[in-house]
mmJSON file of the N, C-alpha and C atoms, coordinates in Angstrom:
{"data_MODEL":{"atom_site":{
"group_PDB":["ATOM","ATOM","ATOM","ATOM","ATOM","ATOM","ATOM","ATOM","ATOM","ATOM","ATOM","ATOM","ATOM","ATOM","ATOM","ATOM","ATOM","ATOM","ATOM","ATOM","ATOM","ATOM","ATOM","ATOM","ATOM","ATOM","ATOM","ATOM","ATOM","ATOM","ATOM","ATOM","ATOM","ATOM","ATOM","ATOM","ATOM","ATOM","ATOM","ATOM","ATOM","ATOM","ATOM","ATOM","ATOM","ATOM","ATOM","ATOM","ATOM","ATOM","ATOM","ATOM","ATOM","ATOM","ATOM","ATOM","ATOM","ATOM","ATOM","ATOM","ATOM","ATOM","ATOM","ATOM","ATOM","ATOM","ATOM","ATOM","ATOM","ATOM","ATOM","ATOM","ATOM","ATOM","ATOM","ATOM","ATOM","ATOM","ATOM","ATOM","ATOM","ATOM","ATOM","ATOM","ATOM","ATOM","ATOM","ATOM","ATOM","ATOM","ATOM","ATOM","ATOM","ATOM","ATOM","ATOM","ATOM","ATOM","ATOM","ATOM","ATOM","ATOM","ATOM","ATOM","ATOM","ATOM","ATOM","ATOM","ATOM","ATOM","ATOM","ATOM","ATOM","ATOM","ATOM","ATOM","ATOM","ATOM","ATOM","ATOM","ATOM","ATOM","ATOM","ATOM","ATOM","ATOM","ATOM","ATOM","ATOM","ATOM","ATOM","ATOM","ATOM","ATOM","ATOM","ATOM","ATOM","ATOM","ATOM","ATOM","ATOM","ATOM","ATOM","ATOM","ATOM","ATOM","ATOM","ATOM","ATOM","ATOM","ATOM","ATOM","ATOM","ATOM","ATOM","ATOM","ATOM","ATOM","ATOM","ATOM","ATOM","ATOM","ATOM","ATOM","ATOM","ATOM","ATOM","ATOM","ATOM","ATOM","ATOM","ATOM","ATOM","ATOM","ATOM","ATOM","ATOM","ATOM","ATOM","ATOM","ATOM","ATOM","ATOM","ATOM","ATOM","ATOM","ATOM","ATOM","ATOM","ATOM","ATOM","ATOM"],
"id":[1,2,3,4,5,6,7,8,9,10,11,12,13,14,15,16,17,18,19,20,21,22,23,24,25,26,27,28,29,30,31,32,33,34,35,36,37,38,39,40,41,42,43,44,45,46,47,48,49,50,51,52,53,54,55,56,57,58,59,60,61,62,63,64,65,66,67,68,69,70,71,72,73,74,75,76,77,78,79,80,81,82,83,84,85,86,87,88,89,90,91,92,93,94,95,96,97,98,99,100,101,102,103,104,105,106,107,108,109,110,111,112,113,114,115,116,117,118,119,120,121,122,123,124,125,126,127,128,129,130,131,132,133,134,135,136,137,138,139,140,141,142,143,144,145,146,147,148,149,150,151,152,153,154,155,156,157,158,159,160,161,162,163,164,165,166,167,168,169,170,171,172,173,174,175,176,177,178,179,180,181,182,183,184,185,186,187,188,189,190,191,192],
"type_symbol":["N","C","C","N","C","C","N","C","C","N","C","C","N","C","C","N","C","C","N","C","C","N","C","C","N","C","C","N","C","C","N","C","C","N","C","C","N","C","C","N","C","C","N","C","C","N","C","C","N","C","C","N","C","C","N","C","C","N","C","C","N","C","C","N","C","C","N","C","C","N","C","C","N","C","C","N","C","C","N","C","C","N","C","C","N","C","C","N","C","C","N","C","C","N","C","C","N","C","C","N","C","C","N","C","C","N","C","C","N","C","C","N","C","C","N","C","C","N","C","C","N","C","C","N","C","C","N","C","C","N","C","C","N","C","C","N","C","C","N","C","C","N","C","C","N","C","C","N","C","C","N","C","C","N","C","C","N","C","C","N","C","C","N","C","C","N","C","C","N","C","C","N","C","C","N","C","C","N","C","C","N","C","C","N","C","C","N","C","C","N","C","C"],
"label_atom_id":["N","CA","C","N","CA","C","N","CA","C","N","CA","C","N","CA","C","N","CA","C","N","CA","C","N","CA","C","N","CA","C","N","CA","C","N","CA","C","N","CA","C","N","CA","C","N","CA","C","N","CA","C","N","CA","C","N","CA","C","N","CA","C","N","CA","C","N","CA","C","N","CA","C","N","CA","C","N","CA","C","N","CA","C","N","CA","C","N","CA","C","N","CA","C","N","CA","C","N","CA","C","N","CA","C","N","CA","C","N","CA","C","N","CA","C","N","CA","C","N","CA","C","N","CA","C","N","CA","C","N","CA","C","N","CA","C","N","CA","C","N","CA","C","N","CA","C","N","CA","C","N","CA","C","N","CA","C","N","CA","C","N","CA","C","N","CA","C","N","CA","C","N","CA","C","N","CA","C","N","CA","C","N","CA","C","N","CA","C","N","CA","C","N","CA","C","N","CA","C","N","CA","C","N","CA","C","N","CA","C","N","CA","C","N","CA","C","N","CA","C","N","CA","C"],
"label_alt_id":[null,null,null,null,null,null,null,null,null,null,null,null,null,null,null,null,null,null,null,null,null,null,null,null,null,null,null,null,null,null,null,null,null,null,null,null,null,null,null,null,null,null,null,null,null,null,null,null,null,null,null,null,null,null,null,null,null,null,null,null,null,null,null,null,null,null,null,null,null,null,null,null,null,null,null,null,null,null,null,null,null,null,null,null,null,null,null,null,null,null,null,null,null,null,null,null,null,null,null,null,null,null,null,null,null,null,null,null,null,null,null,null,null,null,null,null,null,null,null,null,null,null,null,null,null,null,null,null,null,null,null,null,null,null,null,null,null,null,null,null,null,null,null,null,null,null,null,null,null,null,null,null,null,null,null,null,null,null,null,null,null,null,null,null,null,null,null,null,null,null,null,null,null,null,null,null,null,null,null,null,null,null,null,null,null,null,null,null,null,null,null,null],
"label_comp_id":["MET","MET","MET","SER","SER","SER","LEU","LEU","LEU","GLY","GLY","GLY","ARG","ARG","ARG","HIS","HIS","HIS","ILE","ILE","ILE","ALA","ALA","ALA","ILE","ILE","ILE","PHE","PHE","PHE","VAL","VAL","VAL","LEU","LEU","LEU","GLY","GLY","GLY","LEU","LEU","LEU","PHE","PHE","PHE","ILE","ILE","ILE","ALA","ALA","ALA","GLY","GLY","GLY","CYS","CYS","CYS","SER","SER","SER","GLY","GLY","GLY","ASP","ASP","ASP","GLU","GLU","GLU","GLU","GLU","GLU","GLU","GLU","GLU","LYS","LYS","LYS","LYS","LYS","LYS","ASP","ASP","ASP","HIS","HIS","HIS","VAL","VAL","VAL","PHE","PHE","PHE","LYS","LYS","LYS","GLU","GLU","GLU","LYS","LYS","LYS","THR","THR","THR","ARG","ARG","ARG","THR","THR","THR","ILE","ILE","ILE","ASP","ASP","ASP","LYS","LYS","LYS","ALA","ALA","ALA","ARG","ARG","ARG","GLU","GLU","GLU","VAL","VAL","VAL","GLU","GLU","GLU","GLY","GLY","GLY","ILE","ILE","ILE","LEU","LEU","LEU","LYS","LYS","LYS","ASP","ASP","ASP","ALA","ALA","ALA","ALA","ALA","ALA","GLU","GLU","GLU","LYS","LYS","LYS","GLN","GLN","GLN","LYS","LYS","LYS","LYS","LYS","LYS","ALA","ALA","ALA","ALA","ALA","ALA","GLU","GLU","GLU","ASP","ASP","ASP","SER","SER","SER","GLY","GLY","GLY","ASN","ASN","ASN"],
"label_asym_id":["A","A","A","A","A","A","A","A","A","A","A","A","A","A","A","A","A","A","A","A","A","A","A","A","A","A","A","A","A","A","A","A","A","A","A","A","A","A","A","A","A","A","A","A","A","A","A","A","A","A","A","A","A","A","A","A","A","A","A","A","A","A","A","A","A","A","A","A","A","A","A","A","A","A","A","A","A","A","A","A","A","A","A","A","A","A","A","A","A","A","A","A","A","A","A","A","A","A","A","A","A","A","A","A","A","A","A","A","A","A","A","A","A","A","A","A","A","A","A","A","A","A","A","A","A","A","A","A","A","A","A","A","A","A","A","A","A","A","A","A","A","A","A","A","A","A","A","A","A","A","A","A","A","A","A","A","A","A","A","A","A","A","A","A","A","A","A","A","A","A","A","A","A","A","A","A","A","A","A","A","A","A","A","A","A","A","A","A","A","A","A","A"],
"label_entity_id":["1","1","1","1","1","1","1","1","1","1","1","1","1","1","1","1","1","1","1","1","1","1","1","1","1","1","1","1","1","1","1","1","1","1","1","1","1","1","1","1","1","1","1","1","1","1","1","1","1","1","1","1","1","1","1","1","1","1","1","1","1","1","1","1","1","1","1","1","1","1","1","1","1","1","1","1","1","1","1","1","1","1","1","1","1","1","1","1","1","1","1","1","1","1","1","1","1","1","1","1","1","1","1","1","1","1","1","1","1","1","1","1","1","1","1","1","1","1","1","1","1","1","1","1","1","1","1","1","1","1","1","1","1","1","1","1","1","1","1","1","1","1","1","1","1","1","1","1","1","1","1","1","1","1","1","1","1","1","1","1","1","1","1","1","1","1","1","1","1","1","1","1","1","1","1","1","1","1","1","1","1","1","1","1","1","1","1","1","1","1","1","1"],
"label_seq_id":[1,1,1,2,2,2,3,3,3,4,4,4,5,5,5,6,6,6,7,7,7,8,8,8,9,9,9,10,10,10,11,11,11,12,12,12,13,13,13,14,14,14,15,15,15,16,16,16,17,17,17,18,18,18,19,19,19,20,20,20,21,21,21,22,22,22,23,23,23,24,24,24,25,25,25,26,26,26,27,27,27,28,28,28,29,29,29,30,30,30,31,31,31,32,32,32,33,33,33,34,34,34,35,35,35,36,36,36,37,37,37,38,38,38,39,39,39,40,40,40,41,41,41,42,42,42,43,43,43,44,44,44,45,45,45,46,46,46,47,47,47,48,48,48,49,49,49,50,50,50,51,51,51,52,52,52,53,53,53,54,54,54,55,55,55,56,56,56,57,57,57,58,58,58,59,59,59,60,60,60,61,61,61,62,62,62,63,63,63,64,64,64],
"pdbx_PDB_ins_code":[null,null,null,null,null,null,null,null,null,null,null,null,null,null,null,null,null,null,null,null,null,null,null,null,null,null,null,null,null,null,null,null,null,null,null,null,null,null,null,null,null,null,null,null,null,null,null,null,null,null,null,null,null,null,null,null,null,null,null,null,null,null,null,null,null,null,null,null,null,null,null,null,null,null,null,null,null,null,null,null,null,null,null,null,null,null,null,null,null,null,null,null,null,null,null,null,null,null,null,null,null,null,null,null,null,null,null,null,null,null,null,null,null,null,null,null,null,null,null,null,null,null,null,null,null,null,null,null,null,null,null,null,null,null,null,null,null,null,null,null,null,null,null,null,null,null,null,null,null,null,null,null,null,null,null,null,null,null,null,null,null,null,null,null,null,null,null,null,null,null,null,null,null,null,null,null,null,null,null,null,null,null,null,null,null,null,null,null,null,null,null,null],
"Cartn_x":[-4.049,-3.683,-2.593,-1.787,-0.868,-1.496,-0.639,-0.955,-1.374,-0.621,-1.01,-2.476,-2.988,-4.096,-5.063,-4.828,-5.394,-5.874,-4.893,-4.984,-5.905,-5.545,-6.282,-7.984,-8.407,-9.251,-9.403,-9.147,-9.958,-10.002,-9.098,-9.194,-10.057,-10.47,-11.709,-13.076,-13.129,-13.999,-14.299,-13.176,-13.543,-14.197,-13.021,-13.644,-15.247,-15.716,-16.973,-17.775,-17.665,-18.014,-18.244,-17.013,-16.843,-18.144,-18.198,-18.839,-20.212,-20.781,-22.434,-22.568,-24.173,-24.751,-25.059,-26.067,-27.143,-25.941,-26.326,-25.321,-25.7,-26.398,-26.901,-26.041,-26.5,-25.208,-23.784,-23.142,-21.94,-21.517,-22.225,-22.119,-22.29,-22.741,-23.126,-22.159,-21.134,-20.387,-19.87,-19.429,-18.523,-17.571,-16.264,-15.414,-15.771,-16.508,-16.982,-15.972,-16.206,-14.975,-13.63,-12.778,-11.606,-11.487,-12.374,-12.21,-12.061,-12.825,-12.99,-11.481,-10.684,-9.767,-8.699,-8.979,-7.939,-7.977,-8.743,-9.427,-8.915,-8.811,-8.484,-7.077,-6.515,-4.545,-4.13,-5.629,-4.489,-4.615,-5.717,-5.744,-4.933,-4.214,-2.806,-1.752,-1.708,-0.592,-0.414,-1.096,-1.425,-0.632,-1.762,-0.686,0.618,0.97,2.271,3.43,2.697,3.618,3.7,2.424,2.517,3.441,3.497,4.46,5.8,5.99,7.507,8.325,7.049,7.628,7.807,6.948,6.958,8.766,8.76,9.642,11.002,11.027,12.152,12.366,11.633,11.564,12.029,11.83,12.04,13.235,13.899,15.535,16.203,15.687,16.488,16.583,15.611,15.344,16.548,16.238,17.361,18.846,19.177,20.541,20.747,20.09,20.667,21.016],
"Cartn_y":[53.524,52.961,53.747,52.709,53.108,53.827,54.406,55.442,54.352,53.363,52.102,51.783,51.785,51.351,52.152,53.354,54.087,54.422,54.488,54.743,53.602,52.171,51.302,51.593,51.727,52.261,52.934,53.84,54.976,54.529,53.799,53.465,52.496,51.716,50.823,51.482,52.652,53.474,54.399,54.689,54.818,54.182,52.823,51.289,51.157,51.323,50.968,52.316,53.01,54.377,54.253,54.058,54.1,52.692,51.754,50.596,50.965,51.579,51.771,52.996,52.97,54.389,53.919,55.191,54.47,54.532,54.145,53.806,55.245,55.974,56.991,58.218,58.084,59.244,59.003,57.874,57.738,58.326,58.086,58.588,60.123,60.747,62.03,62.83,62.575,62.654,64.423,64.646,66.224,66.355,64.929,64.766,64.371,64.346,63.344,64.078,65.406,65.794,65.284,65.199,65.058,63.646,62.82,61.142,61.073,61.86,61.443,61.861,62.743,63.399,62.724,62.131,60.784,59.562,59.107,58.27,58.698,59.929,59.835,59.946,60.531,60.455,59.117,58.158,56.865,56.043,56.518,55.965,56.417,57.333,58.265,57.774,57.328,56.894,55.126,54.562,53.473,53.439,54.667,54.794,54.816,56.186,56.369,55.275,54.272,52.802,52.28,51.902,51.285,51.485,52.944,53.583,53.708,53.688,53.595,52.291,51.198,49.725,49.392,50.282,49.812,50.506,51.682,52.052,51.729,51.123,50.48,49.231,48.713,47.233,47.474,48.585,48.938,49.637,49.847,50.088,49.074,48.007,47.399,46.328,46.368,45.366,45.885,47.375,48.154,47.843,47.609,47.563,45.978,45.139,43.786,43.629],
"Cartn_z":[195.659,194.454,193.48,192.249,192.128,190.64,190.036,188.818,187.792,187.372,186.696,186.691,187.589,187.8,187.764,187.953,187.683,186.048,185.391,184.124,183.441,184.49,183.423,183.635,185.156,184.98,183.926,184.024,182.841,181.834,181.481,179.854,179.592,180.457,180.609,180.281,181.106,180.984,179.932,179.47,177.9,176.911,177.094,176.104,176.407,177.83,177.876,177.003,177.561,176.939,175.533,174.792,173.47,172.841,173.427,172.932,173.132,174.181,174.311,173.572,173.421,173.274,171.655,171.174,170.276,168.758,167.933,166.442,165.803,165.593,164.775,165.845,166.684,167.721,167.587,167.254,166.982,165.621,164.609,163.046,162.974,163.888,164.185,165.228,165.578,166.596,166.382,167.544,167.268,166.524,166.511,165.849,163.935,164.073,162.644,161.469,161.248,160.32,160.785,162.063,162.444,161.599,162.378,161.995,160.336,159.553,158.12,157.578,158.308,157.703,158.251,159.617,159.479,158.86,158.636,157.47,156.297,155.763,154.207,154.335,155.603,155.735,156.152,156.188,156.13,154.653,154.295,152.578,152.101,152.256,151.408,151.845,153.295,154.015,153.174,152.842,152.469,150.438,149.979,148.27,147.947,149.329,149.513,149.911,150.663,151.152,149.656,149.585,148.054,146.825,146.68,145.426,146.07,146.933,147.895,147.506,147.176,147.587,145.722,145.02,143.612,143.676,143.655,143.461,143.775,144.892,145.259,144.938,144.101,143.696,142.325,141.826,140.461,140.058,141.39,141.638,141.501,142.539,142.617,141.085,140.715,139.307,138.353,138.312,137.386,138.134,139.016,139.482,138.948,138.737,138.551,137.218],
"occupancy":[1.0,1.0,1.0,1.0,1.0,1.0,1.0,1.0,1.0,1.0,1.0,1.0,1.0,1.0,1.0,1.0,1.0,1.0,1.0,1.0,1.0,1.0,1.0,1.0,1.0,1.0,1.0,1.0,1.0,1.0,1.0,1.0,1.0,1.0,1.0,1.0,1.0,1.0,1.0,1.0,1.0,1.0,1.0,1.0,1.0,1.0,1.0,1.0,1.0,1.0,1.0,1.0,1.0,1.0,1.0,1.0,1.0,1.0,1.0,1.0,1.0,1.0,1.0,1.0,1.0,1.0,1.0,1.0,1.0,1.0,1.0,1.0,1.0,1.0,1.0,1.0,1.0,1.0,1.0,1.0,1.0,1.0,1.0,1.0,1.0,1.0,1.0,1.0,1.0,1.0,1.0,1.0,1.0,1.0,1.0,1.0,1.0,1.0,1.0,1.0,1.0,1.0,1.0,1.0,1.0,1.0,1.0,1.0,1.0,1.0,1.0,1.0,1.0,1.0,1.0,1.0,1.0,1.0,1.0,1.0,1.0,1.0,1.0,1.0,1.0,1.0,1.0,1.0,1.0,1.0,1.0,1.0,1.0,1.0,1.0,1.0,1.0,1.0,1.0,1.0,1.0,1.0,1.0,1.0,1.0,1.0,1.0,1.0,1.0,1.0,1.0,1.0,1.0,1.0,1.0,1.0,1.0,1.0,1.0,1.0,1.0,1.0,1.0,1.0,1.0,1.0,1.0,1.0,1.0,1.0,1.0,1.0,1.0,1.0,1.0,1.0,1.0,1.0,1.0,1.0,1.0,1.0,1.0,1.0,1.0,1.0,1.0,1.0,1.0,1.0,1.0,1.0],
"B_iso_or_equiv":[0.0,0.0,0.0,0.0,0.0,0.0,0.0,0.0,0.0,0.0,0.0,0.0,0.0,0.0,0.0,0.0,0.0,0.0,0.0,0.0,0.0,0.0,0.0,0.0,0.0,0.0,0.0,0.0,0.0,0.0,0.0,0.0,0.0,0.0,0.0,0.0,0.0,0.0,0.0,0.0,0.0,0.0,0.0,0.0,0.0,0.0,0.0,0.0,0.0,0.0,0.0,0.0,0.0,0.0,0.0,0.0,0.0,0.0,0.0,0.0,0.0,0.0,0.0,0.0,0.0,0.0,0.0,0.0,0.0,0.0,0.0,0.0,0.0,0.0,0.0,0.0,0.0,0.0,0.0,0.0,0.0,0.0,0.0,0.0,0.0,0.0,0.0,0.0,0.0,0.0,0.0,0.0,0.0,0.0,0.0,0.0,0.0,0.0,0.0,0.0,0.0,0.0,0.0,0.0,0.0,0.0,0.0,0.0,0.0,0.0,0.0,0.0,0.0,0.0,0.0,0.0,0.0,0.0,0.0,0.0,0.0,0.0,0.0,0.0,0.0,0.0,0.0,0.0,0.0,0.0,0.0,0.0,0.0,0.0,0.0,0.0,0.0,0.0,0.0,0.0,0.0,0.0,0.0,0.0,0.0,0.0,0.0,0.0,0.0,0.0,0.0,0.0,0.0,0.0,0.0,0.0,0.0,0.0,0.0,0.0,0.0,0.0,0.0,0.0,0.0,0.0,0.0,0.0,0.0,0.0,0.0,0.0,0.0,0.0,0.0,0.0,0.0,0.0,0.0,0.0,0.0,0.0,0.0,0.0,0.0,0.0,0.0,0.0,0.0,0.0,0.0,0.0],
"pdbx_formal_charge":[null,null,null,null,null,null,null,null,null,null,null,null,null,null,null,null,null,null,null,null,null,null,null,null,null,null,null,null,null,null,null,null,null,null,null,null,null,null,null,null,null,null,null,null,null,null,null,null,null,null,null,null,null,null,null,null,null,null,null,null,null,null,null,null,null,null,null,null,null,null,null,null,null,null,null,null,null,null,null,null,null,null,null,null,null,null,null,null,null,null,null,null,null,null,null,null,null,null,null,null,null,null,null,null,null,null,null,null,null,null,null,null,null,null,null,null,null,null,null,null,null,null,null,null,null,null,null,null,null,null,null,null,null,null,null,null,null,null,null,null,null,null,null,null,null,null,null,null,null,null,null,null,null,null,null,null,null,null,null,null,null,null,null,null,null,null,null,null,null,null,null,null,null,null,null,null,null,null,null,null,null,null,null,null,null,null,null,null,null,null,null,null],
"auth_seq_id":[1,1,1,2,2,2,3,3,3,4,4,4,5,5,5,6,6,6,7,7,7,8,8,8,9,9,9,10,10,10,11,11,11,12,12,12,13,13,13,14,14,14,15,15,15,16,16,16,17,17,17,18,18,18,19,19,19,20,20,20,21,21,21,22,22,22,23,23,23,24,24,24,25,25,25,26,26,26,27,27,27,28,28,28,29,29,29,30,30,30,31,31,31,32,32,32,33,33,33,34,34,34,35,35,35,36,36,36,37,37,37,38,38,38,39,39,39,40,40,40,41,41,41,42,42,42,43,43,43,44,44,44,45,45,45,46,46,46,47,47,47,48,48,48,49,49,49,50,50,50,51,51,51,52,52,52,53,53,53,54,54,54,55,55,55,56,56,56,57,57,57,58,58,58,59,59,59,60,60,60,61,61,61,62,62,62,63,63,63,64,64,64],
"auth_comp_id":["MET","MET","MET","SER","SER","SER","LEU","LEU","LEU","GLY","GLY","GLY","ARG","ARG","ARG","HIS","HIS","HIS","ILE","ILE","ILE","ALA","ALA","ALA","ILE","ILE","ILE","PHE","PHE","PHE","VAL","VAL","VAL","LEU","LEU","LEU","GLY","GLY","GLY","LEU","LEU","LEU","PHE","PHE","PHE","ILE","ILE","ILE","ALA","ALA","ALA","GLY","GLY","GLY","CYS","CYS","CYS","SER","SER","SER","GLY","GLY","GLY","ASP","ASP","ASP","GLU","GLU","GLU","GLU","GLU","GLU","GLU","GLU","GLU","LYS","LYS","LYS","LYS","LYS","LYS","ASP","ASP","ASP","HIS","HIS","HIS","VAL","VAL","VAL","PHE","PHE","PHE","LYS","LYS","LYS","GLU","GLU","GLU","LYS","LYS","LYS","THR","THR","THR","ARG","ARG","ARG","THR","THR","THR","ILE","ILE","ILE","ASP","ASP","ASP","LYS","LYS","LYS","ALA","ALA","ALA","ARG","ARG","ARG","GLU","GLU","GLU","VAL","VAL","VAL","GLU","GLU","GLU","GLY","GLY","GLY","ILE","ILE","ILE","LEU","LEU","LEU","LYS","LYS","LYS","ASP","ASP","ASP","ALA","ALA","ALA","ALA","ALA","ALA","GLU","GLU","GLU","LYS","LYS","LYS","GLN","GLN","GLN","LYS","LYS","LYS","LYS","LYS","LYS","ALA","ALA","ALA","ALA","ALA","ALA","GLU","GLU","GLU","ASP","ASP","ASP","SER","SER","SER","GLY","GLY","GLY","ASN","ASN","ASN"],
"auth_asym_id":["A","A","A","A","A","A","A","A","A","A","A","A","A","A","A","A","A","A","A","A","A","A","A","A","A","A","A","A","A","A","A","A","A","A","A","A","A","A","A","A","A","A","A","A","A","A","A","A","A","A","A","A","A","A","A","A","A","A","A","A","A","A","A","A","A","A","A","A","A","A","A","A","A","A","A","A","A","A","A","A","A","A","A","A","A","A","A","A","A","A","A","A","A","A","A","A","A","A","A","A","A","A","A","A","A","A","A","A","A","A","A","A","A","A","A","A","A","A","A","A","A","A","A","A","A","A","A","A","A","A","A","A","A","A","A","A","A","A","A","A","A","A","A","A","A","A","A","A","A","A","A","A","A","A","A","A","A","A","A","A","A","A","A","A","A","A","A","A","A","A","A","A","A","A","A","A","A","A","A","A","A","A","A","A","A","A","A","A","A","A","A","A"],
"auth_atom_id":["N","CA","C","N","CA","C","N","CA","C","N","CA","C","N","CA","C","N","CA","C","N","CA","C","N","CA","C","N","CA","C","N","CA","C","N","CA","C","N","CA","C","N","CA","C","N","CA","C","N","CA","C","N","CA","C","N","CA","C","N","CA","C","N","CA","C","N","CA","C","N","CA","C","N","CA","C","N","CA","C","N","CA","C","N","CA","C","N","CA","C","N","CA","C","N","CA","C","N","CA","C","N","CA","C","N","CA","C","N","CA","C","N","CA","C","N","CA","C","N","CA","C","N","CA","C","N","CA","C","N","CA","C","N","CA","C","N","CA","C","N","CA","C","N","CA","C","N","CA","C","N","CA","C","N","CA","C","N","CA","C","N","CA","C","N","CA","C","N","CA","C","N","CA","C","N","CA","C","N","CA","C","N","CA","C","N","CA","C","N","CA","C","N","CA","C","N","CA","C","N","CA","C","N","CA","C","N","CA","C","N","CA","C","N","CA","C","N","CA","C","N","CA","C"],
"pdbx_PDB_model_num":[1,1,1,1,1,1,1,1,1,1,1,1,1,1,1,1,1,1,1,1,1,1,1,1,1,1,1,1,1,1,1,1,1,1,1,1,1,1,1,1,1,1,1,1,1,1,1,1,1,1,1,1,1,1,1,1,1,1,1,1,1,1,1,1,1,1,1,1,1,1,1,1,1,1,1,1,1,1,1,1,1,1,1,1,1,1,1,1,1,1,1,1,1,1,1,1,1,1,1,1,1,1,1,1,1,1,1,1,1,1,1,1,1,1,1,1,1,1,1,1,1,1,1,1,1,1,1,1,1,1,1,1,1,1,1,1,1,1,1,1,1,1,1,1,1,1,1,1,1,1,1,1,1,1,1,1,1,1,1,1,1,1,1,1,1,1,1,1,1,1,1,1,1,1,1,1,1,1,1,1,1,1,1,1,1,1,1,1,1,1,1,1]
}}}
């Protein structure tokens, strides 16, 4: 088997494992705090992008 085929099988296995199981188990997994931190970082990233867009628009408007 080629390396690509091994990787595809591995990813498929991870996907199936991630989709199975009890919902309660998923809520209390080991990396709960890590995923919460990542989610917060994504929220902050969105806020920063919005602020950058507003600043860019304000700079363009003041230049006209």
